[in-house]
C-alpha atoms as one frame of an Amber mdcrd trajectory, in Angstrom:
protein
  15.990 -14.733  82.351  16.466 -15.277  86.478  17.048 -18.528  87.682  14.719
 -20.020  90.356  16.788 -20.972  93.456  14.240 -21.966  95.743  15.446 -25.642
  95.724  17.106 -27.904  93.462  14.270 -28.964  91.237  12.996 -25.521  91.065
  16.803 -24.348  89.551  17.296 -27.712  87.593  13.922 -27.021  85.504  14.855
 -23.394  85.477  17.829 -24.052  83.851  16.220 -26.428  81.269  13.274 -24.039
  80.278  15.498 -21.257  80.025  17.988 -23.118  77.658  15.119 -24.146  75.575
  13.870 -20.947  75.389  17.202 -19.428  74.050  17.585 -22.193  71.688  14.096
 -21.123  70.300  11.214 -22.970  72.311   8.066 -20.578  71.704   5.526 -23.155
  72.895   4.975 -26.108  75.534   1.774 -27.747  75.890   1.411 -28.851  79.244
  -1.013 -31.517  80.592  -1.746 -31.765  84.441   0.140 -33.862  86.778   2.309
 -34.132  90.163   5.751 -35.602  89.038   5.906 -32.959  86.246   5.311 -30.063
  88.684   9.007 -28.755  88.262   8.972 -28.659  84.760   5.154 -27.033  84.463
   6.005 -24.216  87.176   9.459 -23.603  84.920   7.217 -23.644  81.770   4.497
 -21.353  82.792   6.725 -18.723  84.469   9.220 -17.987  81.376   7.802 -14.558
  79.940   8.884 -16.160  76.446   7.071 -19.316  76.234   3.411 -19.746  75.794
   2.349 -22.285  78.128  -0.768 -24.182  77.001  -2.874 -26.559  79.312  -4.353
 -29.483  77.562  -6.278 -32.100  79.955  -5.750 -35.186  77.576  -2.728 -36.227
  76.985  -3.586 -37.833  73.315  -5.023 -34.508  72.687  -2.161 -32.595  73.821
   0.469 -34.160  71.859  -1.945 -33.813  68.408  -2.113 -30.197  69.378   1.577
 -29.464  69.573   2.212 -31.468  66.298  -0.642 -29.307  64.594   1.458 -26.212
  65.807   5.162 -27.797  65.090   3.961 -29.112  61.659   2.575 -24.941  60.745
   5.629 -23.317  62.019   8.377 -25.885  61.282   9.639 -25.139  64.586   9.708
 -27.471  67.713   7.099 -27.475  69.946   7.522 -28.862  73.799   5.355 -31.375
  75.715   5.300 -31.964  78.695   3.499 -34.390  81.232   3.615 -36.444  84.419
   5.049 -40.121  84.879   2.952 -43.512  84.359   0.700 -44.155  81.769   0.555
 -40.167  80.635   3.482 -40.232  78.422   1.928 -43.570  76.651  -0.959 -41.584
  75.552   1.764 -39.316  73.279   2.303 -42.761  71.249   0.059 -42.042  68.081
   1.324 -38.237  67.660   5.181 -39.500  68.486   4.725 -42.147  65.412   2.874
 -39.271  63.341   5.804 -36.703  64.277   8.261 -39.318  63.191   6.641 -40.268
  59.872   5.867 -36.890  58.832   8.944 -34.975  60.176   7.824 -32.626  62.765
  10.145 -31.592  65.477   8.484 -32.483  68.994  10.362 -32.153  72.078   8.638
 -34.531  74.397   9.485 -34.219  77.809   8.224 -37.108  80.508   8.456 -36.994
  83.777   9.217 -39.662  85.978  10.370 -41.279  89.403  13.610 -41.408  90.541
  15.665 -44.787  90.055  15.279 -45.928  93.274  11.274 -45.649  93.263  11.153
 -48.196  90.078  10.309 -51.626  90.081   8.934 -51.412  93.517   5.133 -50.719
  93.342   5.610 -47.004  93.821   2.420 -45.381  92.399   2.229 -43.849  88.776
   5.532 -45.726  88.098   5.985 -47.784  84.821   9.101 -48.531  82.731   9.620
 -45.145  80.613  12.750 -46.317  78.943  12.663 -45.544  75.271   8.805 -45.705
  76.009   8.541 -44.853  72.146  10.532 -47.222  70.718  12.487 -46.397  67.726
  10.137 -43.756  66.568  12.229 -40.879  68.116  15.192 -39.027  66.258  16.735
 -39.522  69.616  16.185 -40.357  73.230  17.941 -39.921  76.636  16.929 -39.754
  80.144  18.499 -36.875  82.364  20.139 -37.220  85.433  18.454 -36.768  88.553
  18.649 -32.965  89.582  21.661 -32.163  91.296  22.885 -28.722  92.959  26.149
 -28.494  91.229  27.362 -26.430  88.305  29.232 -28.728  86.550  25.706 -30.794
  86.249  23.675 -27.746  85.128  26.271 -27.550  82.308  25.649 -31.085  81.249
  22.018 -30.187  81.588  22.520 -27.174  79.152  24.882 -29.072  76.737  22.277
 -32.044  76.368  19.133 -29.847  75.708  21.159 -28.293  72.728  22.017 -31.725
  71.426  18.062 -32.571  71.465  16.834 -29.378  70.154  19.611 -30.011  67.058
  18.425 -33.703  66.837  14.639 -32.945  66.588  15.543 -30.651  63.643  18.386
 -32.118  61.544  19.189 -33.960  59.321  15.595 -34.555  59.239  13.043 -33.307
  61.639  11.192 -35.501  64.102  10.577 -36.361  67.487  13.009 -36.374  70.290
  12.229 -38.140  74.032  13.712 -36.748  77.113  12.598 -38.788  80.337  12.624
 -36.424  83.003  13.356 -38.203  86.942  12.502 -35.867  89.785  12.750 -36.420
  93.526  10.654 -34.901  95.958   9.802 -31.940  96.896   8.397 -31.135  93.487
   7.085 -27.937  94.605   9.234 -24.652  94.820   9.399 -24.725  98.381  12.775
 -22.565  99.373  15.421 -24.646 101.045  18.112 -22.668 100.777  19.814 -25.747
  99.114  21.254 -23.872  96.098  21.701 -20.207  96.973  25.509 -20.969  96.731
  25.465 -21.044  92.806  23.767 -17.795  92.349  27.071 -16.384  91.075  28.092
 -19.363  88.936  24.629 -19.407  87.390  23.856 -16.371  86.162  22.404 -14.829
  83.252  25.307 -15.290  81.110  25.493 -18.840  81.756  23.137 -19.213  78.805
  25.856 -17.635  76.498  27.343 -21.155  75.747  24.270 -22.600  74.631  24.664
 -24.091  71.235  22.929 -26.092  68.490  24.507 -28.587  65.968  23.900 -26.603
  62.961  23.214 -28.857  59.432  25.697 -28.819  56.645  25.167 -26.356  54.233
  24.058 -27.675  50.876  27.048 -27.454  48.295  25.912 -27.494  44.585  28.966
 -29.740  43.871  27.389 -32.233  45.485  25.155 -33.037  42.669  26.140 -35.131
  39.661  24.743 -32.878  37.173  24.880 -35.618  34.367  21.417 -37.105  35.266
  20.002 -33.693  34.646  21.180 -33.905  30.969  19.379 -37.555  30.716  16.095
 -35.993  32.144  16.078 -33.247  29.562  16.713 -35.870  26.542  13.677 -37.618
  27.591  10.644 -36.794  25.663   8.427 -39.160  27.871   9.198 -37.641  31.098
   6.537 -37.087  34.337   6.942 -35.305  37.261   4.656 -36.934  40.151   4.292
 -34.162  43.019   3.322 -36.196  45.995   1.770 -34.646  49.625   3.526 -31.722
  50.206   3.453 -29.549  53.521   6.270 -27.112  53.321   6.708 -24.233  55.725
   7.128 -21.906  52.512   5.017 -23.371  49.964   5.555 -20.370  47.599   9.022
 -21.461  47.537   8.121 -25.120  46.992   5.868 -24.089  43.804   8.548 -22.112
  42.368  11.098 -24.860  42.324   8.233 -27.342  41.042   7.603 -24.678  38.300
  11.249 -24.365  37.428  12.128 -27.866  37.273   9.118 -28.655  34.967  10.079
 -25.529  32.484  13.456 -26.756  32.447  12.189 -30.404  31.409   9.220 -29.605
  29.502   7.615 -32.383  31.671   4.071 -32.351  32.847   3.125 -32.275  36.520
   0.901 -34.495  38.098   0.035 -32.913  41.364  -2.204 -34.329  44.175  -4.574
 -32.332  46.420  -2.122 -32.350  49.310   0.281 -30.353  47.203   0.303 -26.759
  47.354   0.875 -26.747  43.914  -2.931 -27.233  43.119  -3.231 -23.951  44.978
  -0.709 -21.865  43.040  -1.775 -23.126  39.594  -0.741 -19.947  37.539   2.815
 -20.530  38.192   2.995 -24.052  36.505   1.268 -24.164  33.008   1.749 -27.877
  33.121  -0.057 -28.963  36.030  -2.158 -31.953  35.849  -4.672 -32.750  38.597
  -7.357 -35.108  36.897  -4.637 -38.079  36.476  -6.761 -40.788  38.336  -9.582
 -40.036  36.410  -7.857 -40.229  32.999  -5.716 -43.480  34.262  -9.206 -44.849
  34.315  -9.785 -45.379  30.744  -7.611 -48.424  29.704  -6.451 -47.079  26.221
  -5.568 -43.531  28.035  -3.298 -45.672  30.719  -1.709 -47.513  28.005  -0.976
 -44.468  25.735   0.208 -42.225  28.476   3.107 -44.766  30.018   6.420 -42.651
  30.462   9.877 -43.662  30.198  11.132 -41.479  33.154   9.637 -40.131  36.425
  10.686 -37.638  39.041   8.703 -38.503  41.917   8.868 -35.510  44.602   8.407
 -36.745  48.322   5.932 -39.919  48.940   3.763 -41.044  45.877   0.067 -39.521
  45.772  -2.857 -41.112  47.542  -4.235 -42.645  44.349  -4.245 -46.160  44.096
  -4.933 -46.074  40.402  -1.787 -44.178  39.866   0.532 -46.284  42.100  -1.090
 -49.365  40.116  -0.076 -47.668  36.790   3.272 -47.516  37.981   3.464 -50.930
  39.198   2.498 -52.218  35.945   4.266 -49.768  33.802   7.633 -49.708  35.737
   9.075 -46.743  34.306  12.411 -45.406  35.517  12.111 -43.443  38.828  14.111
 -41.019  40.516  12.968 -39.929  44.170  13.771 -36.377  45.130  13.287 -36.333
  48.888  16.011 -34.890  51.501  14.991 -37.491  54.137  17.376 -40.178  52.749
  14.682 -42.868  53.603  12.900 -45.231  51.243   9.798 -43.730  49.788   9.151
 -46.357  47.282   6.452 -48.828  48.377   6.302 -50.421  44.558   9.862 -51.549
  44.824  10.692 -50.444  41.346  13.600 -49.489  39.432  13.969 -46.343  41.375
  17.332 -43.980  42.049  17.119 -41.775  45.265  18.380 -38.314  45.284  18.844
 -36.938  48.704  18.246 -33.536  47.982  15.075 -31.164  47.966  13.363 -30.088
  44.931  14.264 -26.477  46.121  17.939 -27.425  46.369  17.584 -29.264  42.804
  15.952 -25.901  41.318  18.858 -23.808  42.555  21.398 -25.821  40.380  19.651
 -26.291  36.794  22.053 -25.203  34.136  21.126 -22.158  32.424  18.355 -22.661
  29.611  20.299 -21.527  26.748  17.491 -22.904  24.518  13.809 -23.052  25.190
  12.627 -26.488  25.463   9.128 -26.681  23.676   7.100 -29.236  25.251   6.246
 -32.260  23.070   3.307 -34.699  22.068   3.490 -36.374  25.242   3.469 -33.208
  27.516   0.261 -32.015  25.386  -1.547 -35.472  25.709  -1.511 -34.831  29.445
  -2.822 -31.198  29.053  -5.429 -31.944  26.507  -6.954 -34.657  29.041  -6.563
 -32.285  31.849  -8.467 -29.204  30.022 -11.288 -32.091  29.006 -11.731 -33.856
  32.257 -11.284 -31.010  34.536 -14.094 -28.860  32.459 -16.210 -32.145  32.665
 -15.994 -32.306  36.341 -16.604 -28.916  37.302 -19.509 -28.415  35.153 -21.173
 -31.734  36.545 -20.063 -30.315  39.984 -21.357 -26.923  39.644 -24.856 -28.459
  38.249 -25.338 -30.907  41.057 -28.261 -30.163  43.925 -27.981 -33.045  45.809
 -26.049 -33.702  48.755 -22.529 -35.290  47.873 -19.440 -35.531  49.911 -17.135
 -34.861  47.006 -18.839 -31.845  46.294 -17.837 -30.160  49.893 -13.919 -30.315
  48.997 -14.499 -28.726  45.602 -16.477 -25.773  46.704 -14.133 -25.040  49.946
 -11.034 -24.915  47.302 -13.335 -22.065  45.199 -14.777 -20.251  48.081 -12.140
 -19.501  51.046 -10.379 -16.658  51.650  -6.817 -16.717  50.397  -4.041 -18.291
  52.138  -6.323 -20.331  54.556  -4.993 -23.270  56.142  -7.275 -26.311  55.393
  -6.621 -29.266  57.630  -7.849 -32.583  56.091  -9.048 -35.814  57.728  -8.000
 -39.341  56.473 -10.024 -41.829  55.014 -12.728 -40.227  52.675 -11.826 -36.666
  52.988  -8.365 -36.983  51.869  -9.333 -38.998  48.728 -11.931 -36.778  47.993
  -9.722 -33.749  48.201  -7.186 -35.758  45.705 -10.355 -36.838  43.011 -12.017
 -33.346  43.170 -10.305 -30.702  44.582  -9.650 -27.619  41.378  -6.534 -26.193
  40.587  -6.491 -22.194  41.848  -4.623 -19.242  42.892  -5.908 -18.867  46.298
  -2.862 -19.810  48.107  -5.026 -22.128  50.293  -2.080 -24.441  52.646  -3.486
 -28.200  52.660  -2.220 -29.884  55.788  -3.108 -33.677  56.734  -1.533 -36.467
  59.127  -0.025 -38.346  56.118   2.478 -40.072  57.788   0.816 -42.880  59.250
  -2.537 -41.946  57.575  -4.636 -42.503  60.786  -7.943 -40.519  61.935  -6.606
 -40.446  65.393  -5.924 -36.764  66.743  -7.825 -35.188  63.721  -9.626 -32.209
  65.447  -6.514 -31.440  67.930  -4.257 -31.264  65.034  -6.329 -28.647  63.572
  -6.806 -26.738  66.669  -3.025 -26.892  66.775  -2.258 -25.757  63.062  -5.047
 -23.003  63.805  -3.146 -21.828  67.324  -1.692 -18.517  66.669  -2.118 -18.545
  62.997  -4.742 -17.177  60.490  -8.275 -18.643  60.838  -8.284 -22.444  59.844
 -10.635 -25.004  58.475 -10.813 -28.800  58.834 -12.780 -31.089  56.734 -13.703
 -34.155  58.572 -15.724 -37.239  58.356 -18.217 -37.888  61.460 -15.868 -40.725
  62.680 -12.316 -39.060  62.668 -13.737 -36.154  64.436 -16.045 -38.253  67.145
 -12.662 -40.198  67.438 -11.057 -37.245  69.273 -14.018 -35.704  71.052 -11.689
 -34.821  73.542  -9.961 -32.371  71.505 -12.899 -30.008  71.861 -11.587 -29.402
  75.842  -8.728 -27.326  74.059 -11.082 -24.824  72.679 -11.115 -22.247  75.497
  -7.272 -21.925  74.913  -7.454 -21.645  71.302  -5.604 -18.043  69.974  -7.393
 -17.926  66.609 -10.155 -19.319  65.032 -11.006 -22.933  63.473 -14.362 -23.653
  61.284 -15.186 -27.607  61.624 -16.875 -28.657  58.133 -17.692 -32.240  59.319
 -19.559 -34.728  56.507 -21.680 -36.759  58.259 -22.695 -39.598  56.250 -23.610
 -41.889  59.201 -20.100 -44.211  59.378 -16.925 -44.771  57.550 -17.320 -44.463
  53.852 -13.710 -45.663  53.099 -15.072 -49.203  53.576 -17.575 -48.781  50.726
 -14.475 -48.479  48.629 -13.029 -51.528  49.525 -13.431 -55.420  48.526 -14.781
 -56.401  51.815 -17.978 -54.380  50.757 -19.027 -56.981  48.663 -18.542 -59.841
  50.345 -21.600 -62.097  51.338 -22.722 -61.257  54.605 -22.075 -63.949  57.427
 -24.760 -61.727  59.696 -27.411 -59.223  59.196 -25.438 -56.287  60.175 -21.827
 -57.369  60.031 -20.363 -54.969  57.716 -22.045 -52.181  59.572 -21.373 -52.988
  62.823 -17.560 -53.913  62.243 -16.545 -52.091  59.196 -18.627 -48.592  58.545
 -19.691 -48.691  62.390 -22.100 -45.869  62.256 -22.819 -43.779  65.228 -25.850
 -41.618  66.962 -24.103 -38.585  68.145 -26.208 -35.597  67.747 -23.700 -32.973
  66.714 -25.809 -30.062  67.560 -25.925 -31.369  71.322 -22.112 -32.571  71.246
 -21.083 -28.703  70.223 -23.589 -27.180  72.869 -21.742 -29.351  75.497 -18.739
 -27.585  74.613 -19.605 -24.360  73.818 -19.004 -24.702  70.140 -21.366 -22.852
  67.150 -23.499 -25.365  65.554 -24.972 -24.890  62.048 -26.415 -26.943  59.943
 -25.810 -27.026  56.506 -28.815 -27.338  54.159 -27.540 -26.216  50.785 -24.675
 -25.480  48.848 -25.538 -21.917  48.433 -25.832 -21.800  52.669 -21.924 -23.673
  52.701 -20.477 -21.211  50.260 -21.623 -18.154  52.276 -20.429 -19.548  55.370
 -17.172 -20.511  54.280 -16.353 -17.540  51.935 -15.528 -15.353  55.146 -13.784
 -16.625  58.232 -14.147 -15.320  62.045 -10.920 -14.576  63.679 -11.803 -16.309
  66.809 -13.375 -19.104  68.055 -14.657 -22.363  67.306 -17.680 -23.332  65.060
 -18.972 -26.670  63.321 -20.689 -26.623  59.988 -22.705 -30.270  59.410 -23.274
 -31.220  55.797 -25.340 -34.560  56.006 -24.989 -36.866  52.953 -25.980 -40.474
  52.112 -23.020 -42.697  52.367 -24.107 -45.373  49.851 -25.433 -42.339  47.393
 -22.199 -40.678  47.298 -20.406 -43.935  46.413 -22.574 -44.394  43.536 -22.111
 -40.551  42.380 -18.110 -40.828  42.530 -18.231 -43.546  40.401 -20.230 -41.800
  38.292 -18.318 -38.408  38.102 -15.108 -40.310  37.852 -16.064 -42.101  34.518
 -15.527 -39.726  31.545 -18.910 -39.816  29.222 -18.481 -41.806  25.949 -19.100
 -38.305  24.067 -16.191 -36.818  25.862 -13.910 -39.913  25.519 -14.514 -39.941
  21.975 -13.668 -35.924  21.448 -10.461 -36.454  23.273  -9.521 -39.503  21.665
  -9.675 -37.279  18.434  -7.301 -34.793  19.817  -4.551 -37.052  21.259
């Protein structure tokens, strides 16, 4: 790496970027601006860093978040001063809540130009509050070897804090004095001998403490193994190594002989052959009061956050079983405030210390109850969906799970799509990789996140509602820069279907259109014309066979949108019907329980 010795800012920024490259930075997402000129030029000039320009900072931040989510490695964001960085806020929050490594670089005016009506200047100190893992303001660039060593050191610290002990965003505020452009002035040429290529040899990053099996208190493993009414609940999980995660959960389930309730945002549903104790229809089962009462567990191992299902959460709230929360983040993942013991380790680490099974523990009656229900309810649900010809929102994820090419990344929008995935996504062995911004559960940045996940990776699919997609229309501006392919499947039901599920939908109307105008908020955008404006291929899906054909094979480049139009009210009614077992099936299953 040759450093830029044209002036102080150029040298400072080139050392900054070269240090990050040495630490492992591969991609930087940059929004245009003047004060960030030194950062932009250094990032664009580095041969080992891909610089991606994104006009809108909010879209840029979610694009970077999507890329960092897929790779598990920090992605840099760079913007100018003023309100530019404030547009990063939603993605910074999501990165914190979802434990995604982001390195946020906000350019700023130097201290003497603050609080004096200097243009495009706001207070950027701790701009993102407590959400970053770490914050620091860099010194104003100085042409001095000692200060460049300080810069090198603080970048190593920032990189490490974005990854360990728990991944998340790090914010570095970067003030620059004029001149911002790399105009040669001879002010730093005296440093050429001291700041040479071997200057980066001293770059270091704090490494996490190696996991030690001796730190695990083994007695509770035996407590679990003695329990005949135990349950494993696998919540949202988006690991970089999904196969390793699935194998670890399967090993734990086999060791204990416990059933595994796996939500739709878990990789477990897409590697079902590894785990013969998988249950995916738990929400449906718990809608039957006799079953819900008979299935109450004594102990529960909760892997990560709880699943999306409100019915499952209410069941746990009512029954109050002993729960053990397995998660390495050392954060409170119990919104139910129940009898919980947190175990600060990953399920992969837990599986590695399971004692050898000297005697196979055959699953008991409690395990078999769950599996009988799973077989019966899944067959009923799959049969009903296969025979359903009319448009229905819930059939879209069911078809995607069965038809997408193996290994496809599937980005799922919040609100109704994520719930339809939990209810209707069937178990399979296509190694599909589900992603969703479940940290803060917002719809902002949905399209940009999907574009980031698709960038530089295998073809990806976004399943979204119309409002979530329209909320991020500026994301389309990134399409020309996409390396890869994204298929957007938009379920257009003319508004926010999630509100039909809530009590507010049944309240007496204070006005003619109050519920439509202030809750479901239907839009009148023509998606065909919207796609034409951004050069995106558009296809209106008229039949289920057409959708199947369109997603069974994915292009390798470009972006396309498949619009599936559904009636929101009709879909709400169909959900209630499909998720309620018919009386003849209930009687049959009761006989076998």
